[in-house]
VODRENTOR-565194 format. One record per residue (C-alpha): x, y, z; residue in one letter; residue number from 1. Coordinates in Angstrom, 2 decimals, decimal comma, padded with zeros to 5 digits. Layout:
N
+---------+---------+---------+---------+-----+
!       X !       Y !       Z ! residuo ! num !
+---------+---------+---------+---------+-----+
!       X !       Y !       Z !       a ! NUM !
...
+---------+---------+---------+---------+-----+
***
This chain:
87
+---------+---------+---------+---------+-----+
!       X !       Y !       Z ! residuo ! num !
+---------+---------+---------+---------+-----+
!  008,25 !  013,43 !  039,75 !       x !   1 !
!  005,90 !  011,88 !  037,51 !       x !   2 !
!  007,75 !  012,86 !  034,15 !       x !   3 !
!  010,95 !  010,95 !  035,83 !       x !   4 !
!  009,00 !  008,05 !  036,93 !       x !   5 !
!  007,13 !  007,93 !  033,41 !       x !   6 !
!  010,62 !  008,51 !  031,63 !       x !   7 !
!  013,12 !  005,91 !  033,51 !       x !   8 !
!  010,31 !  003,22 !  033,02 !       x !   9 !
!  010,17 !  003,95 !  029,49 !       x !  10 !
!  013,98 !  004,09 !  028,94 !       x !  11 !
!  014,07 !  000,92 !  031,46 !       x !  12 !
!  013,93 ! -001,10 !  028,28 !       x !  13 !
!  017,62 ! -001,68 !  026,51 !       x !  14 !
!  015,76 ! -001,08 !  023,18 !       x !  15 !
!  014,06 !  002,29 !  023,72 !       x !  16 !
!  017,28 !  003,18 !  025,79 !       x !  17 !
!  019,28 !  002,71 !  022,62 !       x !  18 !
!  016,67 !  004,39 !  020,39 !       x !  19 !
!  016,78 !  007,90 !  022,69 !       x !  20 !
!  020,55 !  007,28 !  022,81 !       x !  21 !
!  020,71 !  007,35 !  018,99 !       x !  22 !
!  018,49 !  010,33 !  018,79 !       x !  23 !
!  020,44 !  012,39 !  021,61 !       x !  24 !
!  023,25 !  012,04 !  018,83 !       x !  25 !
!  021,35 !  013,33 !  016,24 !       x !  26 !
!  019,53 !  016,20 !  018,32 !       x !  27 !
!  018,36 !  018,98 !  017,59 !       x !  28 !
!  017,53 !  017,18 !  013,72 !       x !  29 !
!  015,22 !  014,60 !  013,10 !       x !  30 !
!  015,87 !  011,17 !  012,32 !       x !  31 !
!  013,76 !  008,52 !  009,57 !       x !  32 !
!  012,96 !  005,20 !  010,94 !       x !  33 !
!  014,43 !  003,43 !  008,45 !       x !  34 !
!  017,64 !  005,17 !  009,31 !       x !  35 !
!  016,97 !  004,18 !  013,18 !       x !  36 !
!  016,32 !  000,62 !  012,26 !       x !  37 !
!  019,42 !  000,37 !  010,05 !       x !  38 !
!  021,93 !  001,97 !  012,32 !       x !  39 !
!  020,36 ! -000,35 !  015,17 !       x !  40 !
!  019,81 ! -003,53 !  013,46 !       x !  41 !
!  016,57 ! -003,19 !  014,34 !       x !  42 !
!  013,43 ! -004,70 !  013,13 !       x !  43 !
!  011,00 ! -002,09 !  011,89 !       x !  44 !
!  007,74 ! -003,84 !  013,91 !       x !  45 !
!  009,94 ! -003,77 !  017,28 !       x !  46 !
!  011,45 ! -000,05 !  016,01 !       x !  47 !
!  007,41 !  001,27 !  015,90 !       x !  48 !
!  006,72 ! -000,07 !  019,60 !       x !  49 !
!  009,92 !  001,50 !  021,07 !       x !  50 !
!  008,75 !  004,64 !  019,12 !       x !  51 !
!  005,65 !  004,82 !  019,97 !       x !  52 !
!  006,11 !  004,16 !  023,50 !       x !  53 !
!  009,13 !  007,03 !  023,66 !       x !  54 !
!  006,54 !  009,34 !  022,22 !       x !  55 !
!  003,83 !  008,89 !  024,55 !       x !  56 !
!  006,02 !  009,00 !  027,40 !       x !  57 !
!  006,91 !  012,70 !  026,01 !       x !  58 !
!  010,16 !  011,86 !  025,59 !       x !  59 !
!  010,50 !  011,70 !  021,81 !       x !  60 !
!  008,47 !  014,00 !  019,49 !       x !  61 !
!  007,59 !  013,53 !  015,59 !       x !  62 !
!  007,38 !  015,77 !  012,79 !       x !  63 !
!  005,89 !  015,12 !  009,11 !       x !  64 !
!  007,92 !  016,18 !  006,06 !       x !  65 !
!  005,97 !  015,24 !  002,96 !       x !  66 !
!  005,65 !  011,35 !  003,54 !       x !  67 !
!  008,39 !  011,08 !  005,90 !       x !  68 !
!  008,31 !  011,04 !  009,44 !       x !  69 !
!  011,08 !  012,62 !  011,49 !       x !  70 !
!  011,43 !  011,58 !  015,12 !       x !  71 !
!  013,67 !  013,57 !  017,68 !       x !  72 !
!  014,58 !  014,09 !  021,19 !       x !  73 !
!  012,24 !  016,46 !  023,11 !       x !  74 !
!  014,85 !  019,12 !  024,30 !       x !  75 !
!  012,43 !  020,32 !  027,08 !       x !  76 !
!  011,40 !  017,02 !  028,25 !       x !  77 !
!  014,98 !  016,06 !  028,28 !       x !  78 !
!  015,99 !  019,13 !  030,39 !       x !  79 !
!  013,15 !  018,84 !  032,63 !       x !  80 !
!  014,54 !  015,12 !  033,12 !       x !  81 !
!  017,98 !  016,54 !  033,91 !       x !  82 !
!  016,83 !  019,74 !  036,13 !       x !  83 !
!  014,34 !  016,94 !  038,11 !       x !  84 !
!  017,98 !  014,85 !  038,64 !       x !  85 !
!  019,83 !  017,50 !  039,35 !       x !  86 !
!  017,56 !  018,90 !  042,27 !       x !  87 !
+---------+---------+---------+---------+-----+
***
């Protein structure tokens, strides 16, 4: 229940929801922030804030590959959220 509450509160913002939807389309592959910002026509500082919120809520994970960061949906959390909704 706590996961669902946090997830829906986080996804309640249109910008964060747009980022999450984009990341879902690329699952399981990660996406670099510059690509996300370009695809969504979003300022980098705004995107950074949204990614931070999505990551801290457990919906998104980040991995480093060299100097690049790649963001992706945390599939375990997404599955847990869907399972919660289906019960």
